[in-house]
Residue, then its C-alpha position, 0 to 999 in steps of 0.5 A: m271458782n266455778k264448781v257445782v255439785l248436785i244430787g237429783r232425779l232425771t225429769r226425762d230420758p237423756e237425749l244423745r247427739y253427735t257434733g260434726s266431729n262425731t263427739p257424743v253430747a247428752t243433755f238431760s234435766l235434773a230435779v233438785n229438791r230445795n233444803f227448805q219448805n215453802q209457806n204451805g209446808e211443801r218442798e219445791a224443786d229446781f229444774i236444772n239443765i245438764v250437758v255431758w260430753r264424750k264417753q260419759a254422754e254415751n253412758v248416761k244415755n245407755f244407763l239412765t232414764q227418767g226418775s234415775q237418781v244421780a250426782v252431778e259435778g261440774r261447772i255453770q255455763t251461760r251461752t247466748y243465741d239469737d232466736q227466729n225473731g232475732q231476739k237474744r236468748y240466754i241459756t244457763e246450764v251445768v256442764a258435767d265433769n262427772v255423773e255418778f249413778l245413785g239409784s233408779k226410779a224402780s228401786s226408789n218406788n220399791s223402797n217407798n211403797t208400803s202397801g200390801s205385800s210389796k212392803n218388804a219387797e227386794p229392790t230391783p237388782y241392777d245388771f252390771g254385766d261381768m262386774p264382780e260382786p262387791k265384797g261384803t263389809d263386816v263392821d266388827s272386822n278389822p278393815f286394815a287386816d290385809f295391809g300387812s305390817s302395822i304402822e306406828i304414828s307419833d306426834d314426836e316426829l313432826p317438825f313443828 
């Protein structure tokens, strides 16, 4: 099985190109923090190249910039080519099946900024166009209240 799930921040703005058949393809690099600290007590990061195709490629280009936080789900791909000197070069990258936008550099900076009057500043709002406002969630309310009749669940009906 070849499956990769990563969460990190873009190290640069995505680059969008089109193939000869006019298929959009975007590339970007993702900085992913390691789960452990080095001998100096610092956390290191891996920088992973990501490739995304078609409509998602256009969305990545239009909505993400350097510093944006994303979750990427996809597969690892290795390819080769011969450089100008005739030497074989290998490239390992993640081909993304799904890219989820998690946050922006601006909202991260606002939440991490603790100096002066910016300490309690609101995060920068996102502009989602005509998208309706999400309904609030009241943790004390019944999340199944709008589902109609109740459902009876019993272990007695199981065949084993």
